[in-house]
Every structure is written in structure tokens, then in C-alpha cells.
OpenMM code with the backbone's topology and positions (N, CA, C; nanometers):
from openmm import Vec3, app, unit

residues = "MET LYS ARG LEU GLN ARG ARG ASP ILE LYS GLY GLU ARG VAL SER VAL GLY ASP LEU VAL ARG VAL ILE GLY VAL PRO ASP LEU ALA GLY MET SER GLN GLU CYS ARG GLU GLU SER LEU PRO VAL PHE GLU TYR LEU LEU GLY LYS TYR LYS ARG VAL GLU GLU PHE ASP GLU TYR GLY MET ALA TRP LEU ARG PHE LYS ILE ARG LYS GLY PRO HIS ALA GLY TYR HIS SER VAL GLY ILE GLU PRO TYR LEU LEU ARG VAL ARG GLY VAL ALA LYS PRO".split()
positions = [
    Vec3(-1.6222, -4.9139, 1.6225),
    Vec3(-1.7481, -4.9018, 1.6943),
    Vec3(-1.8564, -4.8539, 1.5977),
    Vec3(-1.9701, -4.9177, 1.6042),
    Vec3(-2.0833, -4.8820, 1.5184),
    Vec3(-2.1457, -4.7523, 1.5688),
    Vec3(-2.1816, -4.6659, 1.4767),
    Vec3(-2.2450, -4.5380, 1.5116),
    Vec3(-2.3831, -4.5622, 1.5727),
    Vec3(-2.4099, -4.4992, 1.6855),
    Vec3(-2.5375, -4.5125, 1.7560),
    Vec3(-2.6444, -4.4271, 1.6910),
    Vec3(-2.7682, -4.4748, 1.6962),
    Vec3(-2.8805, -4.3947, 1.6479),
    Vec3(-2.9103, -4.2854, 1.7501),
    Vec3(-2.9542, -4.1715, 1.7029),
    Vec3(-2.9886, -4.0593, 1.7919),
    Vec3(-3.1324, -4.0733, 1.8397),
    Vec3(-3.1607, -4.1832, 1.9084),
    Vec3(-3.2947, -4.2123, 1.9592),
    Vec3(-3.2858, -4.2394, 2.1086),
    Vec3(-3.3839, -4.1853, 2.1836),
    Vec3(-3.3852, -4.2074, 2.3284),
    Vec3(-3.4488, -4.3429, 2.3605),
    Vec3(-3.4696, -4.3706, 2.4872),
    Vec3(-3.5241, -4.4975, 2.5339),
    Vec3(-3.6610, -4.5277, 2.4736),
    Vec3(-3.7385, -4.4248, 2.4410),
    Vec3(-3.8720, -4.4426, 2.3843),
    Vec3(-3.8725, -4.4369, 2.2319),
    Vec3(-3.7541, -4.4209, 2.1711),
    Vec3(-3.7461, -4.4136, 2.0254),
    Vec3(-3.7604, -4.2737, 1.9700),
    Vec3(-3.7734, -4.1733, 2.0571),
    Vec3(-3.7842, -4.0334, 2.0130),
    Vec3(-3.6476, -3.9830, 1.9668),
    Vec3(-3.6488, -3.8993, 1.8658),
    Vec3(-3.5229, -3.8428, 1.8140),
    Vec3(-3.4618, -3.7476, 1.9169),
    Vec3(-3.3299, -3.7589, 1.9366),
    Vec3(-3.2549, -3.6701, 2.0252),
    Vec3(-3.1731, -3.5771, 1.9379),
    Vec3(-3.1830, -3.4472, 1.9625),
    Vec3(-3.1111, -3.3476, 1.8832),
    Vec3(-3.0281, -3.2575, 1.9732),
    Vec3(-2.9295, -3.1918, 1.9135),
    Vec3(-2.8504, -3.0926, 1.9857),
    Vec3(-2.9453, -2.9861, 2.0388),
    Vec3(-2.9298, -2.9506, 2.1648),
    Vec3(-3.0140, -2.8501, 2.2277),
    Vec3(-3.1310, -2.9080, 2.3051),
    Vec3(-3.1615, -3.0358, 2.2855),
    Vec3(-3.2721, -3.0983, 2.3584),
    Vec3(-3.2405, -3.1090, 2.5069),
    Vec3(-3.3434, -3.0926, 2.5876),
    Vec3(-3.3329, -3.1162, 2.7305),
    Vec3(-3.3685, -3.2628, 2.7520),
    Vec3(-3.2749, -3.3371, 2.8108),
    Vec3(-3.2938, -3.4808, 2.8274),
    Vec3(-3.2757, -3.5200, 2.9739),
    Vec3(-3.3443, -3.6267, 3.0125),
    Vec3(-3.3274, -3.6822, 3.1462),
    Vec3(-3.2397, -3.8058, 3.1347),
    Vec3(-3.1382, -3.8137, 3.2191),
    Vec3(-3.0499, -3.9293, 3.2199),
    Vec3(-3.1199, -4.0398, 3.2982),
    Vec3(-3.1449, -4.1544, 3.2320),
    Vec3(-3.2212, -4.2618, 3.2959),
    Vec3(-3.1381, -4.3880, 3.3185),
    Vec3(-3.0109, -4.3836, 3.2817),
    Vec3(-2.9259, -4.5007, 3.3017),
    Vec3(-2.7799, -4.4623, 3.3070),
    Vec3(-2.7012, -4.5512, 3.3626),
    Vec3(-2.5563, -4.5326, 3.3722),
    Vec3(-2.4922, -4.6236, 3.2680),
    Vec3(-2.3989, -4.5722, 3.1880),
    Vec3(-2.3354, -4.6559, 3.0861),
    Vec3(-2.2525, -4.7687, 3.1479),
    Vec3(-2.2289, -4.8712, 3.0677),
    Vec3(-2.1419, -4.9812, 3.1072),
    Vec3(-1.9977, -4.9317, 3.0978),
    Vec3(-1.9312, -4.9252, 3.2105),
    Vec3(-1.7944, -4.8739, 3.2153),
    Vec3(-1.6912, -4.9858, 3.2229),
    Vec3(-1.7323, -5.1086, 3.1910),
    Vec3(-1.6454, -5.2256, 3.2057),
    Vec3(-1.5170, -5.2153, 3.1224),
    Vec3(-1.5204, -5.1454, 3.0116),
    Vec3(-1.4027, -5.1339, 2.9259),
    Vec3(-1.3000, -5.0339, 2.9754),
    Vec3(-1.3316, -4.9618, 3.0813),
    Vec3(-1.2400, -4.8602, 3.1362),
    Vec3(-1.1471, -4.9221, 3.2399),
    Vec3(-1.0360, -4.8561, 3.2619),
    Vec3(-0.9464, -4.8989, 3.3693),
    Vec3(-1.0158, -4.8749, 3.5034),
    Vec3(-0.9700, -4.9442, 3.6056),
    Vec3(-1.0281, -4.9295, 3.7395),
    Vec3(-1.0223, -4.7834, 3.7849),
    Vec3(-0.9111, -4.7171, 3.7603),
    Vec3(-0.8932, -4.5774, 3.8012),
    Vec3(-0.9956, -4.4863, 3.7324),
    Vec3(-1.0140, -4.5053, 3.6021),
    Vec3(-1.1111, -4.4234, 3.5280),
    Vec3(-1.2541, -4.4518, 3.5735),
    Vec3(-1.2845, -4.5800, 3.6002),
    Vec3(-1.4183, -4.6149, 3.6494),
    Vec3(-1.4470, -4.5478, 3.7828),
    Vec3(-1.3487, -4.5483, 3.8721),
    Vec3(-1.3663, -4.4868, 4.0038),
    Vec3(-1.3902, -4.3371, 3.9934),
    Vec3(-1.3363, -4.2760, 3.8898),
    Vec3(-1.3551, -4.1326, 3.8680),
    Vec3(-1.4866, -4.1033, 3.7971),
    Vec3(-1.5233, -4.1876, 3.7016),
    Vec3(-1.6400, -4.1623, 3.6169),
    Vec3(-1.7726, -4.2069, 3.6784),
    Vec3(-1.7747, -4.3201, 3.7447),
    Vec3(-1.9001, -4.3745, 3.7971),
    Vec3(-1.9746, -4.2777, 3.8883),
    Vec3(-1.9087, -4.2111, 3.9845),
    Vec3(-1.9829, -4.1166, 4.0695),
    Vec3(-2.0438, -4.0006, 3.9911),
    Vec3(-1.9792, -3.9601, 3.8831),
    Vec3(-2.0317, -3.8504, 3.8012),
    Vec3(-2.1579, -3.8967, 3.7283),
    Vec3(-2.1550, -4.0171, 3.6709),
    Vec3(-2.2747, -4.0697, 3.6049),
    Vec3(-2.3862, -4.0943, 3.7056),
    Vec3(-2.3526, -4.1420, 3.8250),
    Vec3(-2.4543, -4.1631, 3.9277),
    Vec3(-2.5162, -4.0299, 3.9717),
    Vec3(-2.4357, -3.9236, 3.9741),
    Vec3(-2.4875, -3.7898, 4.0049),
    Vec3(-2.5909, -3.7485, 3.8998),
    Vec3(-2.5633, -3.7797, 3.7739),
    Vec3(-2.6517, -3.7405, 3.6635),
    Vec3(-2.7841, -3.8167, 3.6609),
    Vec3(-2.7865, -3.9358, 3.7155),
    Vec3(-2.9036, -4.0214, 3.7079),
    Vec3(-3.0284, -3.9487, 3.7592),
    Vec3(-3.1287, -3.9373, 3.6716),
    Vec3(-3.2539, -3.8718, 3.7064),
    Vec3(-3.2553, -3.7215, 3.6828),
    Vec3(-3.1420, -3.6637, 3.6461),
    Vec3(-3.1345, -3.5186, 3.6241),
    Vec3(-3.1560, -3.4848, 3.4768),
    Vec3(-3.2009, -3.3615, 3.4544),
    Vec3(-3.2183, -3.3092, 3.3193),
    Vec3(-3.0972, -3.2258, 3.2813),
    Vec3(-3.0451, -3.2502, 3.1618),
    Vec3(-2.9322, -3.1742, 3.1079),
    Vec3(-2.9581, -3.1498, 2.9598),
    Vec3(-2.8910, -3.0504, 2.9046),
    Vec3(-2.9064, -3.0174, 2.7634),
    Vec3(-2.7966, -3.0863, 2.6811),
    Vec3(-2.8346, -3.1424, 2.5666),
    Vec3(-2.7380, -3.2060, 2.4766),
    Vec3(-2.6593, -3.0961, 2.4064),
    Vec3(-2.5280, -3.0987, 2.4232),
    Vec3(-2.4406, -2.9969, 2.3631),
    Vec3(-2.3994, -3.0337, 2.2210),
    Vec3(-2.3727, -3.1634, 2.1984),
    Vec3(-2.3282, -3.2083, 2.0667),
    Vec3(-2.3319, -3.3598, 2.0609),
    Vec3(-2.3082, -3.4132, 1.9414),
    Vec3(-2.2912, -3.5560, 1.9202),
    Vec3(-2.1531, -3.5779, 1.8600),
    Vec3(-2.0876, -3.6857, 1.9005),
    Vec3(-1.9573, -3.7143, 1.8411),
    Vec3(-1.9737, -3.8077, 1.7210),
    Vec3(-1.8623, -3.8495, 1.6625),
    Vec3(-1.8662, -3.9315, 1.5408),
    Vec3(-1.9251, -4.0707, 1.5652),
    Vec3(-1.9370, -4.1124, 1.6905),
    Vec3(-1.9951, -4.2427, 1.7235),
    Vec3(-2.1432, -4.2332, 1.7618),
    Vec3(-2.1963, -4.1113, 1.7661),
    Vec3(-2.3360, -4.0915, 1.8012),
    Vec3(-2.3606, -4.0715, 1.9501),
    Vec3(-2.2529, -4.0576, 2.0271),
    Vec3(-2.2668, -4.0332, 2.1706),
    Vec3(-2.3129, -3.8893, 2.1922),
    Vec3(-2.4075, -3.8710, 2.2833),
    Vec3(-2.4561, -3.7377, 2.3197),
    Vec3(-2.3629, -3.6819, 2.4270),
    Vec3(-2.3172, -3.5606, 2.4103),
    Vec3(-2.2266, -3.4985, 2.5071),
    Vec3(-2.3022, -3.3961, 2.5912),
    Vec3(-2.2858, -3.4119, 2.7215),
    Vec3(-2.3492, -3.3247, 2.8199),
    Vec3(-2.2392, -3.2535, 2.8968),
    Vec3(-2.2548, -3.1240, 2.9155),
    Vec3(-2.1594, -3.0460, 2.9961),
    Vec3(-2.2364, -2.9839, 3.1112),
    Vec3(-2.1788, -2.9930, 3.2315),
    Vec3(-2.2505, -2.9472, 3.3503),
    Vec3(-2.1525, -2.9231, 3.4635),
    Vec3(-2.2049, -2.8667, 3.5699),
    Vec3(-2.1248, -2.8364, 3.6875),
    Vec3(-2.1865, -2.9052, 3.8086),
    Vec3(-2.1016, -2.9737, 3.8850),
    Vec3(-2.1428, -3.0263, 4.0148),
    Vec3(-2.0975, -2.9223, 4.1162),
    Vec3(-2.1905, -2.8682, 4.1910),
    Vec3(-2.1610, -2.7546, 4.2779),
    Vec3(-2.0961, -2.7904, 4.4103),
    Vec3(-2.1304, -2.9069, 4.4672),
    Vec3(-2.0767, -2.9417, 4.5995),
    Vec3(-2.0314, -3.0865, 4.6018),
    Vec3(-1.9489, -3.1172, 4.7007),
    Vec3(-1.9083, -3.2549, 4.7227),
    Vec3(-1.7722, -3.2872, 4.6656),
    Vec3(-1.7333, -3.4121, 4.6772),
    Vec3(-1.5988, -3.4524, 4.6356),
    Vec3(-1.5770, -3.4460, 4.4846),
    Vec3(-1.6840, -3.4406, 4.4068),
    Vec3(-1.6717, -3.4353, 4.2602),
    Vec3(-1.7122, -3.2990, 4.2049),
    Vec3(-1.7081, -3.1975, 4.2906),
    Vec3(-1.7450, -3.0617, 4.2496),
    Vec3(-1.6545, -3.0152, 4.1365),
    Vec3(-1.7146, -2.9421, 4.0441),
    Vec3(-1.6397, -2.8860, 3.9322),
    Vec3(-1.7156, -2.9053, 3.8023),
    Vec3(-1.6502, -2.8687, 3.6922),
    Vec3(-1.7101, -2.8803, 3.5599),
    Vec3(-1.6815, -3.0187, 3.5030),
    Vec3(-1.7819, -3.0757, 3.4377),
    Vec3(-1.7695, -3.2089, 3.3805),
    Vec3(-1.8265, -3.2098, 3.2392),
    Vec3(-1.7747, -3.3002, 3.1589),
    Vec3(-1.8231, -3.3224, 3.0242),
    Vec3(-1.8232, -3.4732, 3.0032),
    Vec3(-1.9399, -3.5297, 2.9691),
    Vec3(-1.9496, -3.6741, 2.9515),
    Vec3(-2.0207, -3.7074, 2.8210),
    Vec3(-1.9786, -3.8165, 2.7613),
    Vec3(-2.0474, -3.8722, 2.6459),
    Vec3(-2.1322, -3.9884, 2.6939),
    Vec3(-2.2561, -3.9946, 2.6484),
    Vec3(-2.3474, -4.0990, 2.6934),
    Vec3(-2.4315, -4.1472, 2.5756),
    Vec3(-2.4630, -4.2755, 2.5782),
    Vec3(-2.5432, -4.3340, 2.4722),
    Vec3(-2.6840, -4.2737, 2.4756),
    Vec3(-2.7381, -4.2352, 2.3592),
    Vec3(-2.8720, -4.1740, 2.3555),
    Vec3(-2.9819, -4.2627, 2.4137),
    Vec3(-2.9672, -4.3949, 2.4069),
    Vec3(-3.0712, -4.4830, 2.4616),
    Vec3(-3.0723, -4.4838, 2.6145),
    Vec3(-2.9795, -4.4138, 2.6778),
    Vec3(-2.9804, -4.3960, 2.8233),
    Vec3(-3.0407, -4.2608, 2.8621),
    Vec3(-3.1049, -4.1967, 2.7644),
    Vec3(-3.1657, -4.0653, 2.7846),
    Vec3(-3.3147, -4.0725, 2.7521),
    Vec3(-3.3895, -3.9738, 2.8012),
    Vec3(-3.5295, -3.9568, 2.7641),
    Vec3(-3.5507, -3.8087, 2.7360),
    Vec3(-3.5941, -3.7775, 2.6147),
    Vec3(-3.6189, -3.6394, 2.5750),
    Vec3(-3.7350, -3.5866, 2.6569),
    Vec3(-3.7184, -3.4669, 2.7107),
    Vec3(-3.8258, -3.4047, 2.7883),
    Vec3(-3.9379, -3.3676, 2.6933),
    Vec3(-4.0549, -3.4198, 2.7216),
    Vec3(-4.1697, -3.3955, 2.6363),
    Vec3(-4.2423, -3.2686, 2.6714),
    Vec3(-4.3195, -3.2209, 2.5786),
    Vec3(-4.4030, -3.1045, 2.6008),
    Vec3(-4.5405, -3.1534, 2.6463),
    Vec3(-4.5909, -3.0939, 2.7519),
    Vec3(-4.7236, -3.1340, 2.8027),
    Vec3(-4.8294, -3.1040, 2.6976),
    Vec3(-4.9194, -3.2001, 2.6811),
    Vec3(-5.0266, -3.1818, 2.5830),
    Vec3(-5.1498, -3.1267, 2.6525),
    Vec3(-5.2199, -3.0322, 2.5872),
    Vec3(-5.3377, -2.9704, 2.6502),
    Vec3(-5.4531, -3.0662, 2.6662),
] * unit.nanometer
topology = app.Topology()
chain = topology.addChain("A")
for resn in residues:
    res = topology.addResidue(resn, chain)
    for name in ("N", "CA", "C"):
        topology.addAtom(name, app.Element.getBySymbol(name[0]), res)
């Protein structure tokens, strides 16, 4: 697998510690049906939410760790997501 660039949907650099908004769900077609059924609801939960980038792996995937507080998928989760499915939270300009 080719290493992904650490750039968000707008081409902005994504770094460890950045607050990012998840704007897309990854293509899970390469996963088994069982894994897709487990992973898809978690990614759908993340859609539109802001999370902090914890680290990048050797493929350039951004890793997010978070807790879902209620519902059938409640608990702690850790997901790797392509940086181009994220948008770095910008600072408001005066």
C-alpha cells in the first residue's frame, strides 16, 4: 500500500494533535462482511464530528480514539482513517 499524504480534503497539512472533522466514511469493501457490519456504524457515528488526531501509522492513516457514550456501539473505539476524509479545524480570522 502506498503511503498517504498527510493532507486533508482542502490540501491543508494534518498533524498529530490537530482537531479534525470527519467528512467521509472510508471504503470498507476490502473487509469481511462481519468486520464491515461492526465498523460501518462507528464510522457513520463519526461523520460530521470533531476528533483529535492521536497518531499516524506507517501507511499515513490518521488514528482517532474516542468513546461512544450510548447505544449499541457504546464503548471505546480506535479507528484509522484516510487524511483526505478529514478537514482540519481552522482558526477564525479577525
